[in-house]
C-alpha positions in Angstrom: 10.8 -226.0 -103.1 14.3 -225.8 -103.2 16.3 -226.4 -106.2 19.8 -228.7 -107.1 18.8 -228.2 -106.1 14.3 -228.3 -105.1 11.4 -229.9 -104.2 9.2 -232.7 -103.1 9.9 -236.9 -102.4 7.0 -239.0 -102.0 7.4 -242.7 -100.4 8.7 -245.4 -102.5 5.0 -247.1 -102.3 3.6 -243.8 -103.8 6.4 -243.3 -106.5 5.2 -247.1 -107.5 1.7 -246.7 -107.5 1.7 -243.4 -109.8 3.7 -245.5 -112.3 1.2 -247.7 -112.8 -1.7 -245.7 -112.5 -0.2 -243.5 -114.7 -2.8 -241.5 -117.3 0.1 -241.8 -120.2 -1.5 -242.2 -123.7 0.7 -243.3 -126.9 1.0 -239.6 -127.7 3.0 -239.1 -123.9 5.5 -241.4 -124.7 9.2 -239.5 -125.0 10.4 -242.5 -127.4 7.9 -241.2 -130.1 10.7 -238.2 -130.9 14.0 -239.3 -132.5 17.2 -237.5 -130.2 19.6 -237.6 -132.8 21.5 -234.3 -133.6 20.2 -231.8 -136.2 22.4 -230.4 -138.8 24.1 -226.8 -138.7 21.2 -224.3 -138.5 18.5 -227.1 -138.0 16.2 -227.4 -135.1 16.4 -227.0 -130.8 19.1 -230.0 -130.8 22.0 -227.9 -132.2 21.5 -225.6 -129.4 21.1 -228.2 -126.8 24.9 -230.0 -128.1 26.5 -226.7 -127.0 28.8 -228.0 -124.4 29.4 -226.7 -121.1 32.2 -227.1 -118.3 31.2 -226.9 -114.9 31.7 -227.5 -111.1 35.8 -227.6 -110.9 38.0 -229.3 -108.1 41.3 -228.3 -108.2 44.4 -230.8 -107.9 45.9 -229.8 -104.8 49.5 -228.4 -106.2 46.6 -226.6 -108.4 48.0 -227.9 -111.5 45.0 -229.9 -112.7 41.4 -229.6 -112.6 38.8 -231.9 -112.6 35.4 -231.2 -113.9 32.2 -231.9 -115.1 30.6 -232.1 -118.4 28.1 -233.6 -120.8 30.5 -234.2 -123.9 29.2 -237.9 -124.1 25.4 -236.7 -123.4 25.8 -237.5 -119.7 27.7 -235.6 -117.2 30.6 -237.0 -116.4 34.2 -236.3 -114.9 36.7 -234.7 -117.1 40.6 -233.9 -116.2 42.8 -231.0 -118.2 45.5 -229.3 -117.1 44.9 -225.9 -115.3 46.7 -223.8 -118.0 44.9 -225.9 -120.9 45.2 -228.7 -123.1 43.6 -232.2 -124.1 41.1 -233.2 -121.2 40.9 -236.9 -120.3 37.5 -239.0 -119.8 38.0 -240.4 -116.2 33.9 -241.7 -115.2 31.7 -243.5 -117.7 28.0 -245.0 -116.7 25.4 -243.1 -115.0 25.7 -239.7 -114.7 28.1 -237.6 -111.7 26.0 -235.1 -109.0 29.3 -234.2 -107.1 33.2 -234.8 -106.9 36.0 -233.3 -105.6 39.7 -234.0 -105.3 41.2 -235.3 -102.0 43.8 -232.7 -100.4 46.7 -235.2 -100.8 45.9 -235.6 -104.5 45.7 -239.7 -104.6 42.2 -239.8 -105.1 39.2 -237.9 -106.6 35.4 -238.7 -104.8 32.1 -238.5 -106.9 28.9 -239.4 -106.3 26.1 -241.3 -108.6 22.6 -241.6 -107.8 20.1 -244.0 -110.0 18.3 -242.6 -112.9 17.9 -239.0 -110.9 16.4 -241.2 -107.4 18.8 -238.4 -105.5 20.1 -242.0 -103.2 24.1 -241.7 -104.0 26.8 -243.7 -104.0 29.9 -242.8 -103.2 33.4 -243.6 -105.2 36.9 -243.1 -105.6 38.7 -243.1 -109.2 42.7 -242.5 -109.1 44.6 -239.3 -109.9 46.3 -240.8 -112.6 42.5 -242.2 -113.4 44.0 -245.8 -114.0 42.1 -247.1 -110.7 39.0 -246.8 -108.7 37.2 -248.1 -105.9 33.2 -248.3 -104.2 33.4 -245.9 -100.7 30.0 -246.0 -100.0 27.6 -248.1 -102.2 24.2 -246.6 -102.9 21.5 -247.7 -100.5 17.8 -246.5 -99.9 19.2 -243.7 -97.6 19.6 -239.9 -98.8 23.1 -238.4 -98.6 25.0 -234.9 -98.7 28.6 -234.8 -99.1 30.5 -232.7 -96.8 34.1 -232.8 -98.1 37.1 -234.1 -96.9 39.5 -233.2 -93.7 42.7 -231.1 -94.5 45.0 -234.3 -94.9 42.9 -236.2 -97.2 42.3 -239.0 -95.0 38.7 -238.9 -94.3 35.1 -237.6 -95.9 32.4 -236.5 -93.6 28.7 -236.7 -95.1 24.9 -236.8 -93.4 23.0 -239.6 -94.4 19.2 -240.7 -93.4 20.7 -244.6 -92.6 19.3 -244.6 -88.8 15.5 -243.7 -89.4 15.2 -242.6 -92.9 14.9 -239.0 -91.9 17.1 -237.4 -90.0 20.3 -236.7 -91.3 22.9 -237.8 -89.1 26.8 -237.1 -89.3 29.3 -239.4 -90.6 33.0 -239.8 -91.1 34.4 -242.1 -93.2 38.4 -243.0 -93.3 39.5 -242.8 -97.1 41.8 -246.4 -96.5 40.1 -248.9 -94.1 36.5 -248.1 -95.2 35.4 -247.4 -91.2 32.8 -245.7 -91.4 31.5 -243.7 -88.0 28.2 -242.1 -86.8 29.4 -238.8 -85.1 26.5 -237.1 -84.2 22.9 -238.6 -84.0 21.6 -235.2 -86.5 17.8 -233.9 -87.3 16.1 -233.2 -90.6 17.7 -230.5 -92.3 21.1 -230.9 -90.7 24.1 -231.0 -92.9 28.6 -230.9 -92.3 29.6 -228.3 -94.4 33.4 -228.1 -93.6 36.5 -229.1 -91.9 38.6 -227.3 -89.5 42.1 -226.9 -90.9 43.1 -229.0 -87.4 40.2 -231.6 -88.0 39.1 -230.9 -85.1 35.6 -229.8 -85.9 33.2 -229.7 -88.2 30.8 -226.7 -89.4 27.4 -227.8 -89.4 24.6 -226.2 -90.9 20.7 -226.5 -90.2 18.4 -225.5 -92.8 15.5 -223.2 -91.1 13.5 -222.1 -94.4 14.9 -222.4 -97.8 16.7 -218.9 -98.0 18.1 -219.6 -94.0 20.1 -222.1 -91.9 21.7 -222.4 -87.6 25.0 -223.3 -87.5 26.1 -225.5 -84.9 30.5 -227.0 -84.4 30.7 -230.1 -84.0 33.7 -231.4 -82.2 34.4 -234.8 -83.6 36.2 -237.0 -81.0 33.6 -236.2 -78.7 30.3 -235.7 -80.5 29.7 -232.5 -78.4 27.7 -229.7 -80.3 28.0 -225.5 -79.8 25.3 -223.7 -81.5 27.4 -220.5 -82.7 24.3 -218.9 -85.0 20.9 -219.0 -84.4 19.4 -215.7 -84.6 15.8 -214.2 -83.9 15.6 -213.0 -87.5 16.3 -216.0 -89.4 19.7 -215.3 -91.5 21.6 -216.9 -93.9 25.3 -218.9 -93.6 27.6 -219.9 -96.0 30.6 -219.6 -98.3 32.9 -221.2 -95.6 36.6 -220.7 -95.5 38.6 -221.3 -92.3 41.7 -219.3 -91.8 44.8 -221.8 -91.3 45.1 -222.1 -88.0 41.7 -223.3 -87.0 41.1 -219.8 -85.2 37.4 -218.7 -86.8 36.6 -218.4 -90.3 35.3 -216.1 -93.1 31.8 -216.4 -94.5 28.8 -214.9 -96.3 25.9 -213.7 -93.8 23.1 -211.6 -93.8 22.7 -211.5 -89.9 21.4 -207.9 -89.0 21.5 -207.1 -92.5 19.3 -207.3 -95.8 22.0 -207.9 -98.1 24.7 -210.5 -97.6 27.7 -209.5 -96.8 31.2 -210.9 -95.8 32.0 -211.2 -92.2 34.6 -213.2 -90.0 33.8 -215.5 -86.6 36.6 -215.7 -84.5 35.8 -218.8 -82.5 38.2 -218.1 -79.0 36.3 -214.7 -78.6 32.7 -216.4 -80.3 32.1 -212.6 -82.2 31.2 -212.1 -85.7 32.4 -209.1 -87.6 31.7 -207.8 -90.9 34.5 -207.7 -93.1 32.7 -206.1 -96.7 29.9 -204.9 -96.8 27.3 -203.2 -100.0 24.0 -202.8 -101.0 23.9 -206.3 -103.5 24.7 -209.2 -102.2 28.1 -211.6 -102.0 28.1 -214.7 -103.7 30.7 -216.3 -102.3 33.8 -216.2 -99.9 37.2 -218.1 -100.3 40.6 -217.9 -98.5 43.5 -218.9 -100.1 45.2 -221.9 -98.5 48.1 -219.8 -96.9 45.5 -217.2 -95.6 46.9 -214.2 -97.3 44.0 -213.2 -99.7 40.5 -213.3 -99.3 38.4 -213.2 -102.8 34.8 -212.9 -103.3 32.4 -212.7 -105.6 29.2 -209.4 -105.8 26.1 -210.4 -107.5 25.6 -207.3 -109.2 22.0 -207.1 -111.2 22.7 -210.2 -112.0 26.2 -210.5 -113.3 29.2 -211.9 -111.1 31.9 -209.1 -110.0 35.2 -210.7 -108.1 37.1 -208.8 -106.0 40.5 -209.5 -103.8 42.2 -208.2 -100.9 45.2 -208.9 -98.9 44.5 -210.0 -95.5 47.7 -208.6 -93.4 48.5 -205.7 -95.2 44.2 -204.6 -96.3 45.6 -203.2 -99.6 43.2 -204.7 -102.7 44.5 -206.9 -105.4 43.3 -206.2 -108.6 41.2 -209.2 -109.8 41.8 -211.3 -112.9 39.7 -210.5 -115.3 37.4 -213.1 -117.2 34.8 -213.0 -120.1 31.6 -210.9 -118.0 28.7 -213.9 -116.7 27.6 -215.5 -113.5 31.1 -216.7 -111.6 31.8 -219.5 -109.2 35.1 -219.8 -107.6 37.6 -222.2 -105.8 41.1 -222.3 -104.6 43.3 -225.3 -104.7 43.8 -226.7 -101.4 47.5 -226.5 -101.4 48.8 -223.5 -104.0 47.4 -220.4 -104.6 45.6 -221.0 -107.5 41.9 -220.3 -108.2 39.4 -221.5 -110.6 37.0 -219.2 -111.8 33.9 -221.1 -113.8 31.8 -218.7 -115.9 28.8 -218.9 -117.5 27.0 -215.9 -119.7 24.5 -215.5 -122.4 27.3 -215.5 -124.4 29.9 -218.2 -123.2 28.1 -221.5 -122.5 30.3 -222.1 -119.4 33.9 -222.7 -119.0 36.6 -222.7 -116.2 39.8 -220.3 -115.7 42.5 -221.0 -113.8 44.1 -217.9 -111.7 47.8 -217.8 -110.2 48.7 -215.6 -107.9 52.4 -215.7 -108.7 52.9 -214.8 -111.3 49.5 -213.6 -111.5 48.5 -215.1 -115.0 44.8 -216.1 -115.9 44.7 -219.3 -117.8 41.8 -220.7 -119.6 41.8 -224.2 -118.7 38.7 -225.4 -120.8 36.9 -224.5 -123.9 34.0 -226.2 -124.6 32.1 -227.1 -128.1 29.9 -224.7 -129.8 28.6 -226.7 -132.3 29.3 -224.2 -135.5 27.9 -220.8 -133.1 28.9 -217.5 -133.6 28.4 -217.2 -129.6 29.0 -213.2 -130.1 25.3 -212.9 -131.6 24.0 -214.7 -129.1 21.7 -212.2 -127.7 22.3 -210.6 -123.9 19.8 -209.5 -121.0 18.2 -206.1 -120.4 17.6 -206.3 -116.1 14.1 -204.8 -115.8 12.3 -203.7 -112.2 8.7 -202.8 -112.2 5.8 -202.5 -109.9 2.8 -204.8 -109.4 -0.3 -204.0 -108.5 -0.4 -204.0 -104.2 3.0 -201.8 -105.1 6.1 -204.4 -104.7 8.5 -204.0 -107.2 9.7 -206.9 -109.0 12.2 -207.7 -110.9 13.0 -209.8 -114.2 15.7 -210.1 -117.3 14.2 -209.4 -120.6 15.3 -211.0 -123.7 14.5 -209.5 -127.0 15.0 -210.8 -130.3 17.2 -208.9 -133.1 14.4 -206.7 -134.9 12.3 -206.4 -132.4 11.0 -202.7 -131.9 7.5 -201.0 -131.3 6.3 -201.4 -134.6 7.3 -205.0 -134.0 6.1 -206.8 -131.3 7.1 -210.3 -130.6 5.6 -213.0 -129.2 6.7 -214.1 -125.1 7.9 -216.7 -123.1 7.9 -215.7 -119.4 9.8 -218.3 -117.4 9.4 -218.9 -113.8 12.3 -220.4 -111.8 12.3 -223.4 -109.1 13.2 -223.1 -105.6 11.3 -220.3 -105.0 14.7 -219.2 -103.2 16.5 -219.2 -106.3 17.4 -216.2 -109.0 16.8 -215.8 -112.9 20.8 -214.9 -113.9 22.4 -214.3 -117.2 23.7 -217.3 -117.7 23.8 -219.5 -121.2 20.6 -220.8 -121.5 20.0 -222.7 -124.8 16.5 -222.9 -124.6 16.0 -219.0 -124.5 18.8 -218.6 -127.1 16.6 -221.0 -130.0 13.7 -219.3 -129.3 15.1 -215.7 -129.5 16.6 -216.9 -132.9 13.2 -217.8 -134.1 11.6 -214.9 -133.1 10.2 -215.1 -129.7 11.1 -212.9 -126.4 12.0 -214.4 -123.2 11.1 -212.8 -119.9 13.2 -214.2 -117.0 10.8 -213.2 -113.9 12.6 -213.3 -110.4 9.2 -213.2 -108.9 9.3 -212.1 -104.9 10.5 -214.8 -103.4 13.4 -214.8 -105.4 17.3 -214.2 -104.0 19.6 -211.6 -104.8 17.5 -208.8 -103.9 18.1 -208.7 -100.1 16.0 -211.0 -97.3 13.6 -209.2 -97.4 12.1 -209.7 -100.8 13.1 -213.1 -100.4 10.8 -213.7 -98.0 7.6 -211.9 -99.9 6.2 -215.5 -100.5 6.5 -216.8 -97.1 3.4 -219.4 -95.7 -0.1 -217.1 -96.4 1.6 -214.9 -98.5 2.4 -217.4 -101.4 -0.9 -216.5 -103.0 0.5 -213.2 -104.2 3.0 -214.5 -106.7 0.2 -214.4 -109.2 0.4 -210.7 -108.9 3.8 -210.7 -110.2 3.2 -213.0 -113.2 0.0 -211.3 -114.3 2.2 -207.8 -113.2 4.9 -208.7 -116.0 2.3 -209.3 -118.6 0.9 -206.0 -118.3 4.6 -204.2 -117.9 5.8 -205.9 -120.8 2.6 -204.7 -123.2 3.1 -201.4 -121.8 7.1 -200.5 -121.9 8.0 -203.4 -124.1 8.1 -204.7 -127.7 6.1 -207.5 -127.2 3.2 -208.9 -128.4 1.5 -210.2 -124.8 -1.6 -211.8 -126.9 1.0 -214.1 -127.7 1.7 -215.5 -124.7 3.5 -218.6 -123.1 4.4 -219.6 -119.2 7.1 -222.2 -118.4 8.8 -223.1 -115.5 10.4 -225.9 -113.4 10.1 -227.5 -110.1 8.7 -224.4 -107.8 8.3 -223.1 -111.6 6.3 -225.7 -112.6 3.9 -225.1 -109.8 3.9 -221.5 -110.5 3.0 -222.0 -114.3 0.5 -224.9 -113.5 -1.4 -222.6 -110.9 -1.2 -219.7 -113.0 -2.7 -221.7 -116.0 -5.4 -222.4 -113.8 -6.1 -219.0 -112.1 -5.0 -216.6 -115.2 -6.6 -218.4 -118.4 -6.8 -215.7 -120.3 -3.4 -214.5 -119.9 -1.4 -217.1 -121.8 -2.2 -219.4 -124.8 0.2 -222.0 -123.7 1.9 -223.5 -120.5 4.9 -225.6 -120.0 5.4 -227.2 -116.8 8.4 -229.5 -115.4 8.2 -231.6 -112.5 6.0 -229.3 -110.8 3.9 -229.8 -107.9 -0.2 -229.6 -108.5 -1.9 -230.7 -105.2 0.6 -229.2 -102.0 -1.2 -231.6 -99.2 -0.1 -234.6 -101.3 3.0 -232.8 -102.2 4.1 -231.6 -98.1 2.8 -234.8 -96.7 5.6 -236.7 -98.6 8.1 -234.5 -98.7 11.8 -235.4 -98.8 13.7 -235.8 -95.9 16.3 -233.0 -97.1 13.4 -230.5 -97.4 10.6 -231.6 -94.9 13.1 -228.6 -92.2 12.7 -226.2 -94.3 9.1 -226.9 -95.8 7.2 -226.1 -92.8 8.9 -222.4 -92.3 8.3 -221.8 -96.1 5.0 -223.2 -96.5 3.5 -224.4 -93.3 2.2 -227.3 -91.4 0.6 -229.4 -92.8 -0.9 -231.0 -89.9 -2.9 -227.6 -88.7 -6.1 -227.1 -90.4 -6.1 -223.8 -91.4 -2.7 -224.1 -92.9 -4.5 -227.4 -94.9 -7.0 -225.1 -96.3 -4.9 -222.4 -97.8 -3.0 -225.3 -99.6 -6.2 -226.4 -100.7 -6.9 -223.5 -101.9 -3.2 -222.8 -103.6 -3.2 -226.2 -105.3 -3.5 -225.9 -109.1 -5.7 -229.1 -109.2 -8.5 -227.4 -106.6 -8.8 -224.7 -110.0 -8.0 -227.5 -112.8 -11.2 -226.7 -114.5 -10.3 -223.4 -115.2 -7.2 -224.3 -118.0 -8.4 -222.7 -121.2 -5.0 -223.2 -123.2 -3.1 -226.4 -124.0 -0.5 -227.7 -122.0 2.3 -229.9 -122.4 3.8 -231.2 -118.8 7.2 -232.8 -118.1 8.4 -235.5 -115.8 10.5 -237.9 -114.3 9.2 -241.2 -113.1 12.2 -241.7 -110.5 11.9 -237.6 -109.2 12.0 -237.9 -105.4 11.1 -234.7 -104.7 7.5 -233.9 -106.5 6.4 -237.6 -107.2 5.3 -238.1 -110.4 1.8 -238.4 -109.3 1.6 -234.8 -109.1 2.0 -234.7 -113.0 0.0 -237.8 -113.5 -3.2 -236.5 -111.2 -3.0 -233.1 -113.0 -3.1 -233.8 -116.8 -5.6 -236.9 -116.0 -8.0 -233.9 -114.6 -7.3 -231.4 -117.7 -8.3 -234.5 -119.7 -11.5 -235.1 -117.7 -12.4 -231.5 -117.7 -11.9 -231.8 -121.9 -9.0 -229.4 -122.4 -5.8 -230.5 -124.4 -2.3 -231.7 -122.6 0.5 -233.2 -123.8 2.3 -234.8 -121.7 6.5 -236.5 -121.6 7.1 -239.1 -118.9 10.9 -239.9 -118.6 11.0 -243.8 -117.0 14.8 -242.9 -116.8 14.5 -239.3 -115.2 14.1 -237.8 -111.7 14.0 -234.1 -110.6 14.9 -232.3 -114.0 16.2 -234.2 -117.6 19.9 -234.8 -117.3 20.5 -237.1 -119.9 20.8 -235.0 -123.8 18.8 -237.7 -125.1 16.1 -237.4 -123.0 16.7 -233.6 -123.6 16.5 -233.6 -127.1 13.6 -235.4 -127.2 11.7 -233.4 -124.6 12.5 -229.9 -126.3 12.2 -230.6 -129.6 8.3 -231.6 -128.6 8.6 -228.2 -126.5 9.7 -226.2 -129.2 7.5 -227.5 -132.0 4.6 -227.1 -129.4 5.1 -223.1 -128.5 6.3 -222.3 -132.1 3.4 -223.6 -133.8 0.9 -221.4 -130.9 2.6 -218.4 -130.6 3.8 -218.0 -134.3 0.6 -219.5 -135.4 -1.8 -216.3 -135.4 -5.1 -216.8 -135.3 -5.3 -220.0 -136.1 -3.3 -221.3 -133.3 -6.2 -223.5 -131.8 -5.7 -225.6 -134.6 -5.1 -229.1 -133.9 -1.6 -229.1 -132.3 -2.2 -233.2 -131.3 -1.3 -234.6 -135.2 1.3 -232.2 -135.5 3.3 -233.3 -132.3 3.4 -236.9 -132.9 6.8 -237.1 -135.0 9.8 -235.5 -134.8 10.6 -231.9 -136.3 
């Protein structure tokens, strides 16, 4: 299931019932573990307390930048001068899910949910931070923010208020509060981009997890025109309009394997590619004056920036932020670009590039709590063939000192999605294990993005169970080609990666000494029957039809709960009670079944979290348990089967 972003949501009644029927035992409770910070050089909390700045939004004039950081332990909104300086905190309380600066500069809009339930309310805070108000109160509806119009007077969003499942399109007036339903939508339909003249909205409609169709909505009349609905499902995103609303640039892989940059002329109804490559383009962004086109390319996981003058066609020398994974965004009324950078040796900070006079400023400097970042490990991009001939990808991180003469244990990570990609961003958990002598292999199994359309669809439908070949193939390749002791291997993943961890522990019981599954799916039938409105449209294409008897039998066969009796190695399972994507009962039932069959499993069940662990205090609680669990098993030698239960119930 899809990430930010990623899985299933069950009916409210199902979630409430699963809470009361929980198979909790005293040692499952997250409150047993302290969330206090360890001294410098101490446990994993030191790594988790490394801060990062992310998701920037520039003020219209490009002079200030708002961003999200967990300095307080929760994701909150801060504002700083684009040239750098002392940031100011603007929000408090529940963690933020998004924010955006109004084009007229007076307000910043942001969204919050309730303890991870993903049912957002929208709020406003003034640009000075001294006033705020509720724009749209939270409700039982799911909502997806669609951005400001060009003059900042309105926002668009998609919401399920009408029937709880279809996403209708609304336009909300900032000053009057008038909320207009402008189009009766469908599941998986969202507003994503306003035309500069305010007449049209680009709507996308999901078509599987790596593809979407595109429609153009005339707001005044509610008339919709389908722009892209090709026979072969394709991806369209990162829309960037020409200032005169005559067309837009975007990233797409229509009629291609890899994503390129294309321009769509509305009057002519024509699509033309302007930049292509043998690797995926990530983002496209046109400066507000229509002069400079910026884009980024994904090369072996790292981002590379390019700029071109639209009118002259000449390439522009790009700024040179540190190496890493980038996100880019222009100010709405100034030629100032925000660049977010995250890499193995850079937790995450924001740079701003002022086209004139060509200056690059570091806007944020996140706290690194005493680490020498240059000593952190960078990965090796790897590829290898598995049993059926498929070439599989991954990022291998080796701890210092690992050689063929001194092989080290390994943690294999499987990302969520499944249409995501393991990329060389900063990962504090990975770096902790590397510092403690455990290698990390971040696996891009078939179905991952970043390697072309064909690779991303190698696990669709009935091909799904072939993913197990990639996991077993990774173990075989590591043992043969790298200084890794795969007799001491563990598997860990979240969301779809949580499902893969559960599945691999049941189907490859002799491959791993331990498994850690976050917010996973244990039973595809119950998960898909209770799927979230945000995922329902893509699930039928990505997975299959739950009402089809043959598909239903396939789902039963690939569900971890079907094979749970095969689990041999100890496991740790983590889930948030408020998860709206994969209901907590998916983990409840899996844990209960392992225990019924005499297996050993540690269960961390957070009452105040959803699809993932957002609060820093909870992350420390969870990962202290996980670190102790994996280190004891992977570095315990032949006595790793000692009674772990008694050693994990206290802080370490």
